[in-house]
VONUFI-494375 format. One line per 4 residues: number of its first residue (from 1); for each residue x, y negated, z negated of C-alpha. Coordinates in Angstrom, 2 decimals, decimal comma. Layout:
! VONUFI-494375
NUM) X/Y/Z; ...;
END
This chain:
! VONUFI-494375
1) 119,36/-90,64/-64,02; 115,80/-90,46/-62,67; 113,07/-92,32/-64,30; 109,98/-90,10/-64,99;
5) 106,71/-92,08/-64,78; 104,38/-91,06/-67,31; 101,01/-89,77/-66,42; 97,71/-90,93/-67,99;
9) 98,03/-87,91/-70,28; 101,35/-88,53/-71,34; 100,21/-92,06/-72,12; 97,41/-90,92/-74,16;
13) 99,55/-88,44/-75,94; 102,19/-91,18/-76,74; 99,48/-93,30/-78,20; 98,64/-90,40/-80,68;
17) 102,23/-90,08/-81,54; 102,71/-93,87/-82,39; 99,67/-94,25/-84,28; 99,61/-90,86/-86,35;
21) 103,34/-90,73/-86,92; 103,82/-94,66/-87,44; 105,95/-95,27/-84,62; 105,11/-98,86/-83,33;
25) 108,14/-98,80/-81,05; 106,15/-96,36/-78,89; 103,25/-98,78/-78,21; 105,28/-100,75/-75,97;
29) 105,95/-97,69/-73,86; 102,23/-97,00/-73,65; 100,36/-100,47/-73,29; 100,95/-103,41/-70,94;
33) 102,55/-106,35/-72,45; 99,05/-108,19/-72,16; 96,92/-105,25/-73,22; 93,53/-105,62/-74,73;
37) 92,24/-103,62/-77,64; 88,65/-103,89/-78,62; 87,06/-102,38/-81,79; 83,43/-101,75/-82,41;
41) 82,66/-100,73/-85,92; 79,47/-99,12/-86,63; 80,36/-98,42/-90,24; 81,53/-100,51/-93,17;
45) 83,85/-98,01/-94,75; 86,79/-99,14/-92,67; 87,86/-102,58/-91,09; 89,78/-103,59/-88,13;
49) 89,97/-106,98/-86,09; 87,28/-106,81/-83,53; 90,13/-107,63/-80,78; 93,78/-107,69/-80,44;
53) 95,48/-109,03/-77,32; 98,89/-108,21/-76,27; 101,14/-105,02/-77,03; 102,49/-106,60/-80,42;
57) 99,20/-107,28/-81,76; 97,84/-103,76/-80,96; 100,99/-102,18/-82,66; 100,19/-104,47/-85,77;
61) 96,57/-103,29/-85,84; 96,85/-99,74/-85,01; 100,34/-98,65/-86,38; 101,84/-101,11/-88,85;
65) 98,95/-102,31/-90,70; 97,22/-99,02/-90,45; 100,29/-97,14/-91,66; 100,43/-99,40/-94,74;
69) 97,17/-97,99/-95,94; 96,94/-94,39/-94,39; 99,17/-91,39/-94,04; 98,95/-87,75/-93,19;
73) 97,00/-88,95/-90,16; 95,57/-86,26/-87,53; 93,73/-87,73/-84,61; 92,24/-85,62/-81,87;
77) 90,76/-86,18/-78,54; 87,59/-84,08/-78,65; 87,40/-82,83/-75,04; 88,04/-79,90/-72,88;
81) 89,41/-82,08/-70,26; 92,48/-84,23/-69,86; 92,95/-87,25/-67,77; 94,26/-86,56/-64,08;
85) 97,41/-88,22/-62,70; 95,27/-90,76/-60,76; 92,85/-91,45/-63,54; 92,01/-95,19/-63,88;
89) 89,49/-94,88/-66,87; 89,13/-92,17/-69,43; 86,72/-91,79/-72,22; 85,97/-89,04/-74,80;
93) 84,86/-88,63/-78,42; 87,64/-88,57/-81,10; 88,08/-87,12/-84,55; 90,41/-88,51/-87,19;
97) 91,44/-87,22/-90,71; 93,87/-88,93/-93,20; 94,48/-89,80/-96,68; 94,69/-93,27/-98,29;
101) 97,97/-94,13/-99,78; 96,46/-96,27/-102,65; 94,02/-93,73/-103,94; 94,56/-90,33/-102,50;
105) 91,09/-90,18/-101,32; 90,33/-88,62/-97,88; 89,06/-90,23/-94,78; 87,48/-88,41/-91,95;
109) 85,62/-90,15/-89,28; 84,88/-90,15/-85,52; 83,90/-92,21/-82,52; 84,82/-92,84/-78,94;
113) 87,74/-93,94/-76,92; 87,54/-95,73/-73,67; 90,90/-96,14/-71,89; 91,75/-98,25/-68,79;
117) 95,00/-97,22/-67,16; 97,06/-98,67/-64,67; 98,71/-95,60/-62,95; 101,06/-97,88/-60,75;
121) 102,33/-99,87/-63,73; 102,21/-96,59/-65,90; 100,57/-98,37/-68,78; 97,31/-98,76/-70,54;
125) 95,63/-102,07/-69,92; 92,76/-101,97/-72,24; 91,28/-99,73/-75,01; 88,01/-99,79/-76,58;
129) 87,74/-97,78/-79,95; 84,17/-97,32/-81,30; 84,20/-96,13/-84,99; 80,83/-94,34/-85,13;
133) 81,29/-92,91/-88,81; 83,88/-92,84/-91,47; 83,50/-90,65/-94,70; 85,37/-91,56/-97,68;
137) 85,86/-88,35/-99,76; 87,77/-87,40/-103,03; 91,30/-86,19/-102,97; 89,93/-82,74/-103,76;
141) 88,64/-82,44/-100,11; 92,19/-82,96/-98,70; 93,07/-79,28/-98,77; 90,10/-78,05/-96,78;
145) 90,42/-80,93/-94,46; 94,02/-80,29/-93,54; 93,38/-76,61/-93,10; 90,79/-77,38/-90,83;
149) 92,71/-80,16/-88,93; 95,77/-78,07/-88,66; 94,08/-75,20/-87,09; 93,09/-77,26/-84,08;
153) 94,93/-77,84/-80,95; 96,72/-81,22/-81,04; 96,06/-83,97/-80,02; 93,53/-82,30/-77,47;
157) 90,82/-80,02/-78,66; 87,65/-78,68/-77,37; 84,46/-79,64/-79,49; 83,52/-75,98/-79,99;
161) 86,92/-75,53/-81,85; 86,19/-78,31/-84,32; 82,79/-77,02/-85,29; 83,91/-73,36/-85,39;
165) 86,73/-74,09/-88,05; 84,92/-76,90/-89,78; 84,75/-76,80/-93,69; 81,74/-75,22/-95,04;
169) 81,88/-78,08/-97,72; 78,70/-80,07/-97,40; 80,92/-83,35/-97,80; 82,10/-83,10/-94,23;
173) 78,42/-82,87/-92,88; 77,90/-86,53/-92,08; 80,98/-86,71/-89,96; 80,25/-83,38/-88,16;
177) 76,51/-84,67/-87,69; 78,02/-87,90/-86,12; 80,65/-86,15/-83,94; 77,93/-83,62/-82,79;
181) 75,75/-86,65/-81,65; 79,06/-88,30/-79,89; 79,66/-84,95/-77,96; 75,97/-84,39/-76,96;
185) 76,27/-86,93/-73,84; 79,00/-84,60/-72,40; 77,16/-81,38/-72,97; 79,54/-80,04/-75,46;
189) 77,83/-78,75/-78,62; 74,28/-77,31/-79,39; 72,92/-78,13/-82,81;
END
């Protein structure tokens, strides 16, 4: 049986499956055993440890602990490009929508991923996640949010699609503004 070495794109797709689908076992097939996760929080509406070292700690932070609090998670790489086979670093904005298990409230947020990939070892060696904005919305916002998110390509979606299909409800305005600002450096979205 031939072993297929995952590409950087496959590693990033596997990460989304692990996190969004609450599959911690996939993290060991994504991250190096000694990988490092750094979290930069620019909002007070969600909390994470500032740093996690090692794949088990990363799986605890991003899958097990996260999965205890949230479900119905959809995370998107907000970019029109994907990492190439020889990519060593990859950065892009992201968008997430989910529900809070305890209250049913909606969370929708955005930020930036910065990946370091060892193509020879076929694993992620470092990930920095910046959370720029996280809105906490009433449960009534779940229906328009999921209609929006399920209309997008998953997990890769161009910024134009996000804004074209965004809910008209002004409750989503702050996250859309923050995401628009995150996309500006890559020339993605006019105001």
